[in-house]
N, C-alpha and C positions, 0 to 999 in steps of 0.2 A: 728659518722662522717665518718668513713671508710666505713660503710654499704651503707650510702647515695651516696659515691663517686663511690663505685662499681656499684651501680644500674643506676646511672647516665650515666656511660660509657658502659653499656651493649649494644650490637648492637640490635636495634630493628628489630623485624621480618617484612619483607615487602611483601606482596602476590602479589601487583599489583602496576604499576607506575602510575594509576589513582589518581590524586589529587596532584602528587608531580613530574610530567613530567616537568612543567614549571620551578620549583626550581632546577631541574637538568641541564636543559639547562643554567639557570642563573648561577649556581655553575662554570660549564666547561667556559662558556663564560668570566666569569670575573676573574677567578683564573689565566688564562694566561695572562691577562693584568696586574694584580698586581704583579705576579712574574716577568714580562717583565720589570716592572717598578723600579725593585730593592727590592721590599718587599719580606721577606721571607715567606715560604709555610705557617707556622703556623699563622704569621700575617694576611696573605691572608684569610685562613679559618675563623680566628676570625673575620675579618671585613665582610665577606660575610654572616656568621652565623647571624648577626643581621638584615640582610634584606630578609632572607628566610621567608616565609609565613606559610609554613607547619610546624607543631610541629614535625612530625616525620622526615622530612628532617633537621631539626636543631638537633635532637637527632643523626642523623646518621654524621652529619659534626662534632659534638663534639666527637664522637666515632672515627673518622678518625683522629682528632687532637690528641687524646690520643694514637692512635697507633704509629703516626709519632713520638711522644714524647718518645714512648717506644724503637724506633729504626727501625720500619718498613719503608720500602719505600712507597711513594705515590701509585705506581703501585700496591703493594701488598695489601694495605689497601683498594684500590677500587675494587681489584680483590675480595676480601672478602666480600665486600658489595653486589655484584652480582646485580648491578643496571645499569651497563654500559656494552656494548657489548666488545667483546674480541678484535676487532681492535682498540677501544679506550684505552684499558690496553697495548696492544702491543705498540701503539704510544707513550704512557707514558713512559713505560720501556725504549723504544729506546732512547727517549729524556733525561731520566736520565743517561743512559749510554753514550750518546754522548755529554751531556752538552746543548742540545737544547731542554728543556723542554718546554720554553716559547713559541717557534716556533711550536712544536708539539701539545701544547695546542691550539694555534690559528687554526692550521690546523684541530684539532677534532672540535672546534667551527664552523669552515667554513663548515666542513662536515654535522654538525647537522643542519645548517641553509639550505644546500643543501637537507638534508632529509625532513625537514619540508616542503620545496618548492616543492619537488616531491610528497609528500603525499597530498599536497594541491592542486596540479594540478589534480590529480585523484579525489579528494574528489569534488572539484569545478565543475568538469565536470559531476559527476554522482549526485551531489546534487539536481540539477534542475529537472531531470527526477524522482528522487526518491520523491521530495517534491511533484510534480504534482501528480504522481501515488498515493502517500500516501492520499493526500487531496481528489483526486477522490474516492478513497476506502472508506474514511470515510464519505465524502457527499453521496455516494452511499449507504452505510450501513445505514445511517440516513434517506434518502428517503425512503429505502426499509423497514426500521423498522417502521416509524412513519406516513408516506404519503400513502404508496400503500395499507395498511389495508383499509384506508378510502376511497381510489379511488374504491378499489374492492367492498366495501359496496355499493357505488353509482351506479356502472355499474351493480351489481347484480340485482338492482331494475329497470333497464331499461328493458322494454319490446320489445327488439330488438336483432337481431342476431349479435352477438359479432364476431369480426374478430379473428383468432387464436392467433395473437399477444397479443391482449386484453385479451384473455382468459388465456393465459399464466400469463400474468402480475397479473390478478385476483387471480389465483391459488397462485402464489407466495407471493402476498400480504396477503392471508387468512392464508397461511402456516405460515408466519413470524408473523402475528397477535396472532396466536396460540403458536408458539414455538421461537419467536424472542428473549425472554429473556435468553434462552439458545443457540440458534443456532448463534446469533451475536457475544457474547463474545467468544463463543467457535471458530467461524472462524477467529476472529481477533488474538486469542491466536495461532491458528494454522499458519497463515500467518507469525507472528512474530518467531515462532519456526522454520519454514522452512528457513526463511531468516538466523536466527543464525546458523542452521545446514550446510547450503550451503556455506554462507560467512565468518562465524566466528569461528565455532568449528573445533579446530587443525586438528583432523583426516579427516574431510570431506569438509574443505574450498576449497580443490583443485577443488571440483566440480564447485562452484561458479566462481573461476578463470579461469576454461576453459570454462565457459559461457561467461564471459567477454572478454576472447581472441578472440571469434568467433563473439561478437556483432559488427556490423559496427561502425567504429571509436574507439570504447574503446579498442580493440586490438592493433590498431596502436598506440594509447597514452601510453598503458601499455609497449609496446616494447620501445618507445622513452624515457619514464621514467626509465626503467632499463637500456637502454644502457647509458644514461647520469649518472646514479649512478656508473654502472660498470667502465666506463672511469674516471670518476673522482677520485673515492675512489681507484681503481688500480693505477692511476697515482700518487695520493698523497702518497699513503703507500709505494709505490716504491721509491718516491722521498725523503721520511723521512727514507730510509734505511731498510726498513722491507723487509725479504726474500719473493720471489715471491710466494712460496707456502703458506706462513703465511698470505700474502696479499690477495690470492685467498680464502682461508679459512674464512677470514674475509668478503669477498664478500658473500660467502655462508650464514653467519650470519646476514648479513645487509639486504638481499633481503626479500621480501614479499611473493614472487611467487614460488609455489613449482617447476615449470618447469625450472626456473633458479636455484634454489637450486639444482635441479639433475645435471644439466649441470656443475656448479661450482664444485661439488663433483667430478664428471668425469674429469674435466679439472685439478683439483689439483692431482688427482692420476696419471693422464697421465703425467704431468710435473715432478712429484716426480720419475717416471719411466725413466726420461730422454728424453722424447719427447718434440719437440718444439711446438708453437703455431700452427704453419702450420699442422703438422702431426695430433695434436690433434683436429684440427677444420675438417680436412678431414675424420678422423675416427668416428665423431659424426653425426649420422644420424638426419635428418630434423633439422639442425643447422640453416638454412635460416629462419625458422619460429622464432627463438630466435635472431639471428644476421644476418643482411643483409649481402650479399656477398661483398660489397663494404667496409662495416667496417671490415670484416675479413681480406680482403687485406691490409687495411690501418695497421692493427696490425701486420700482417706477414711482412709487408714492414718495419715498425718501429722497429721489433725485429731483422730482418736482418741487418739493419743499425745502430743499437745500439741507436736509437731515440724512444725506445718505450713509455716513459713517455710522451715527447712531442707529439707523435702521439695521444695518450690516451686524453690528455688535449684537443687536437684540436677535436677530436670527441665529447668531452664533449660540448664544445662551441656550435658546429653544432647542436647537439640533444637537447639542451636547448632551442635554437631558434626554432626549430621545434616544441617543446612541446608548446611554447606559442601559434603558429599558430593553432596547432590541437586541443586545449583546446577551443579556440574561433569558430572552424569550427564544432566542435562536438556538441556544443551548438546549433548551427544554423541547423545541421542536425536533432537532437532529437527533436526539438521544434515542427515542422510540424508533426513528427509522433506521439508525445504524443497529439497534437490537433486533429489528426484523431481519435485516440482512444477514447479521451473525447467525441468527436462529434459524434461518432458512438452510445456511450451509451445515450447520450441526444437524438438523434434522434429516437432511438428504444423506449425510454419512451414516447417521444412526439407523435410519430404515435399510440402507444397503447391507448394513451388518446384521440388523435384528430379523429382517424377513426371511434368510435363510436359515436361522436358528428355530424360528417359529415353524417353517415347513419341516425341518430335521424333527422337531419335537411331535409334530403331528404324525409323521410317519412312524415313530417309535410308539405312539399311543395306539395306532391303529394296528400294528404287527408287531407284537412283543419279540419275535425272532430277531428283528432287525436290531435291536438293542445292543446284542452281543456282538454283531458284526460292525457295527458303527463304532462301539466302544473299543474294540480290538483293532480297527483301521486307524485309530489314533496314535497307537504305539510305534515306538522306533527302535534303532538299534537291533538290527536283525542279527539273529545268531547262526544263520547260515545263508550262505550266499545264493542258495536256490530261492531264497524269499525275496529278491529283488523286486522293486516296485514295477507296476505297468500301468500306462495311462489308459488301456483300455478297460472299459466296464463290461463284465462278462455276467450273464444271468447265471444264478447257481444251478448247477446240474443235480438231478435227482437219480436214484438208482433205476437202472434200466436192463430190462431182460430182452434177449433176441426175439424178433418178431416170429410169429408162427408160419411155417411154410406149408405147401401141400405134402412135402414128404414127412413132415413131423406131425400134421393134423391127425388126431385120434391116437397118438402115441404119447407115452409120458416122457418128458424131458428132463435130464438131470439138471437140477438147479445150479448156477455157477455160485462159487464162494464169493463171500462180501467182506468189504472192509469199511471202516469209519475214519472220517478224518479227524485228527487230533487238533486241539488248540495250538495255535503258533503266535510268535510275538507281532506279526503283521496283521493277522486276523483272517488269513486265507493261505492256501497252498497253491502254489503254481503247477499246472497241469502242462506237461511238456510233450513234445511230438517224438521224443527219443528217450531213452533210458540213460540219460547223462545231463549234466548241467549245461552242456552245449546246445541241447535241444531247443527248438523255438517254443515259446510261452504260447499255448493255443487256449488257454483258458485258466479258471480259477476254481478251487474246491474250497467250500466253506466248512469250518469245524461243526462237527455233529451229522454231517451229511454222510449216507451211505452210498456206496457204488458197488457194482459186480465187477470183479476182476478176471481176467483170463489168462494171466501170464505173470510171471516173476522172474527178475534178471537183474542179478548183483545190487540187490537191495530196492530195486525199482519194481513197481507194480502196474501193469498195464489195465486200465479201467474202462469199462463201457460208457460212452457218452450218447448223446442224442444223434439220430439218423445213421445208426450203425458205425459211428466212428469211435476210435478209443483214443487214450492217452495216457502218459506216464506220470505217476507221483513218487516222492521219495518216500521209501519205507519208515523212515524215523519218525514220520509225522502221521503215521497210520497204526489202526489195530485191526486185526483180524476178528470178525464178528460170527462167522459160521463157515461150514465147509460142505462140500457137496458129499451127500451119502448114497452109496450104491444101493440100488434096489433091484 
């Protein structure tokens, strides 16, 4: 029995706040109200434990109760848990010493609400562009992976001169058709990795923060959020009786931005050395990028008049109102920029697809005979293996008669018989070097064209081509149009 009791009260190890952050907020929000209503700390924790959803958080709560029963203070128990920021522990400790524990717990609860609000402002401002860009990336990857290879196949079969944009699209589509299974997952993994390193990895996230500081709108919003947090947290900590250096140290731990962490560390050191806010502000370079000059003057005036807390809370009210306006304006600013980015991508793909079609239509309009050829070239499912496709583009041949020589000049030459090419499923008939399917394809004959032929063998006809050359066509797809007559 004793073994089970010891196991139950052992402090669980928590590596991250994911999954228990809601319970942490619930604990702080309600323990202050319960204590303020007259309930003891132990009774309050026992009541809250029943409402917690996380098993880990329930174990932590039971451990805190056992620590308090053993004689530890609430601040000491919470400090050992290591789930709460130092300013929270400091406020609880000051509340225990001054008899204002419930009031300080209420201040902590309000601060947590403020922090959630500050985070939500930045999140809501960045959520829309992140969603649009992510969706664009996913749709673009899908189009590039599944549609571009098919478009590349279609365009490669068109016997027209393609514009450079379309050639690039075809090359990209063929590349993805060959290596898309490797390239697309690797690209998505690379994007996720870069985002993590720039915005989330502790040692390099300052890079992403610097980028956000210089983006239109987001830098202003970040400054307003940090000033609202700075003024509220410093004002409430000073009002609760916390020493100013401890309060500034809490500011350093509460902020997410590296630039402000550096400034708060400097400010704490400067005030520890006996300097005032005014002197500390003057000696810090580029402070205007972090705290505007009017805010500096308000803080210095409040320090001089002894009303620093009231001045800070007034700054908080002003910048919370500004945050609301900036968040709305940021969405309005980013929306057209994102639409232009998406529009450029759509236009690029559309032009790459439409320009070859316009070129093809123009060719058909200027030469009606090409209409039959292009229409037939789109058909598939060949009915004869002799109609196999070829990547060579052959100029259509015309009827050719043997050239006159000295031996034949002045004499009548018996005309050669002619044949006409019939329509085929593919739109052309292969001309081969031999009278068989094994012969090399040396050209193409187009339907309705006529050729002189000089020989017939096993259903194949030898036709005359340019430069006194000849080739063989399959007799199933020709018709004889005239024969030589004896004279």
